[in-house]
DRENSE-811990 format. One record per atom (N, C-alpha, C): z, y, x. Coordinates in steps of 0.001 Angstrom, whole numbers, plus 500000, padded with zeros to 6 digits. Layout:
BEGIN
ZYX;...
//
This chain:
BEGIN
273950633352717395;272836633377717110;271647633092718006;270582632457717977;269206631981718320;268419633109718301;267666633715719785;266882634425719377;265431633566719924;264254633858719645;263262633368720199;262881633216721942;262783632801722525;262715633586723783;261217634225723872;261352634912725060;260733635701725608;259257635125725803;259040634195726257;257702633507726424;257086632792725029;258349633014723815;257457632602722172;257027633731722024;257316634707722117;256804636149721609;255844636241722037;255883636167723220;254786636441724459;253594635763723762;253484634497723562;252432633852723247;252036634762721537;252882635123720946;252543636432719626;251435637238720224;252186637657721584;251738638748721646;249990638939721975;249768637760722971;248656637512723716;247469637062722390;248068636522721380;247271636502720296;246433637568719536;247922638163719659;247814639681718622;246289640405719819;246418640333720438;245720641351721639;244593640862721942;244460639718722205;242835639004721866;242495639417720549;243129639686719773;242580640075718202;241829640876717710;243018642063718636;242719643863718756;241572643621719695;240978642824720999;239818642879721666;238910642807721199;239026642272719726;237574641470719099;237164642591717951;238161643297717668;238241644113716751;237496645049717204;237769645718718698;237185646855719745;236043646170719549;235619644953719682;234271644855720479;233053644863719365;234385644472718280;233203644991716909;232803646174716072;233971646653716846;233703648105716360;232502649238717315;232314648644718434;231370649052719122;230247648881719080;230060647652718144;228864647066717852;228271647425716492;227240647749716197;226553647794714542;227152646499713756;227683646490712526;228224645853712090;227477644856711713;225835645484711200;224930644403711040;224501643080711970;224742643554713397;224483642927714456;225325641316714472;224286640351714291;224946638768714924;226117639036715605;226637638959716775;227049639225717229;228289640453717119;227775641421716125;229067642201715947;229577641359713925;229253640516713622;229671639546712937;230729638699713372;230109638081714404;230499637084714745;231866637758715395;232363638638716222;233114639283716276;234443639587715203;233505640179713998;234689640276713265;235625639349712334;234474637953712339;235117636699712349;235958636078713060;235907636382714180;236305636088715479;238099636521715125;238158638083714723;238873638967714684;239796638601713615;239220638149711978;239801637552711477;240732636074711523;240086635591711871;240363634019712371;242037634469713693;241485635318713908;242597635674715128;243596635985713807;243573636898713337;244843637456713025;245652636501711805;244522635218711711;245048634734710715;246313633557711839;245719633432712685;246849632542713424;247702632961714249;247523634522714068;248800635125714696;249995635255713232;248919635524712162;250171635277711320;251210633781710943;250252632815711331;251157631317711399;251871631294712477;251557631995713133;252699632122714593;254152632728714182;253521633335713679;254650634688713307;255383633642712282;254843633418710793;255816632617710264;256351631093710389;255644630491711759;256381629503712571;257861629783713251;257073630963714058;258461631235715031;259486631842714237;259254632623713067;260709633212712119;261272631910711073;260547631065710754;261473630002710477;261575629089710820;261871629160712545;262297628262713565;263652629153714038;263567630312714035;264600631451714564;264401632148713338;265529631440712455;265838632331711432;266876633627711178;267718633467712741;268660634620713012;268061635631713609;266516635671714027;265981636710715023;265449637617714181;266670638668713975;265997639880712942;265420640679713552;265481641062715316;264079641669715386;262666641174715290;262341640466715469;261350639332715200;261276639182714263;261828639226713070;261653639419711627;261187641214710792;261445641767711506;261191643240711513;260035643273711438;259470642450713055;257971643192713154;256825642188712662;257732641238712587;257017640415711534;256465640257710046;257849641363709528;257426641846708036;255933643122708499;256093643995708938;255533644658709016;254111644049709359;253768643071710821;252629642282710322;252110641836708902;252994641544708398;252398640557707242;251997641870706221;252666643226706190;252204643731705389;250892644538705884;250742644672707330;249502644881707680;248530643881706895;248261642878707088;247687641731707298;247514641830705405;247969642011704535;247826641893703358;247276643410702950;247286644251703211;246422645503703030;245316646115703955;245087645471705414;244149645188705944;242736645576705643;242280645344704027;240963645486703724;240517646239703229;241953647106702770;242073648274702625;241947649931703447;242402649686704628;242323650830705657;241016649976707061;240027650884707346;239665650920708179;239472650603709682;238483650637710310;238505649162711528;239884650078712049;239495651850712731;240232652395713753;241503651922713228;242106652538711991;243323652819711246;244419650967711630;243317650166711417;243917648568711670;244320648978713445;242551649265714104;243483649334715794;244886649740715905;244768650920715718;245935651736716014;247457650981715058;247391650789713860;248448649540713525;248696648658714158;247965647700714462;248057646898715658;248413647073717129;247924648207717182;248495648210718792;250109648966718568;250487649495717584;251907649857717398;252550648336717304;252445647627716157;252556646183716629;252684645568718130;251617645616718623;251724644690720027;252798645713721151;252690646913720695;253840647819721540;255400647324721364;255985646913720271;257044646663719951;257091645406720229;256058644471720193;255976643134720750;256136643106722535;255787643640723268;256211644038724682;257058644053724865;257734645318724383;259356645984724387;259996644705724141;259903643502723010;260916642517722780;260586641679724029;259346641194724588;259516640687725759;259936640953726573;259947642300727138;260354642734728078;261955642767728253;262276643299727529;264205642711727178;264310641381726787;263759641012726605;264049639062726472;264176638537727932;262897639183728607;262922638425729947;264246638786731004;264443640068730480;265871640852731111;267059639773731709;267311639046729602;268282638466729653;268272637274731544;269736636707731769;269584635981732741;269371634334732462;269332633950733249;268752631869732955;270098631606732523;271082632033732555;271995631285731731;272420631419730386;272028631976729631;272135632607728472;272466634210728493;272998634398729355;273862635761729392;273194637095729239;273924638172729147;272896639455729423;273113640041730535;272691641455730803;272882642160731533;274092642973731737;274764642959732407;276726643217732394;276614644869731527;275303645353730347;275735646864730002;275970646413728269;276521647297727801;276815646535726158;275618646719725641;274839647772725686;273315647672725225;272803647536725667;271765647027726611;270965647816727674;269598648028727266;269261648387725938;267820648455725522;268206649944725206;269402649873725349;269410651798725106;269760652714726736;268698651834727603;268880652202729036;268005653250729248;266825653148728535;265765653717729093;266491655326728215;266548655583726988;267037657222726944;268235657753728201;269596656298727960;270210657184728531;270202657322730353;269308657046730684;269128657404732294;268103658244732576;268030659355731299;267691660781731704;268829662186731665;269606661274730915;271001662300730752;271931661993732031;271473661679732936;272095660889734252;271474662092735467;
//
């Protein structure tokens, strides 16, 4: 099973975070102002770019189930974004970005030779550390 590298996922994350910044900038400005309209247009273009990156990456790495789940969530968000307000869009995108950050973090934990850490499921260490 070949997964997308942390750096490929990080590229998607950076584009998504940039789009969220444009949305926040547009929320803080008047919707009728020229700069507010430009920010919304940049936000829309950014989301389209994120969707394209997701599609390309999922096509290149069809066995990557974790990324596919996040891509499905983003695709459903993208198709319904016109029906929800900007604040709800920001929250949904923040949740998706948080999941991508986690995915990047754990994929960077893999060793250089392609193996993983010496734990059977090192992603569960977050919750098990409190039990010790």
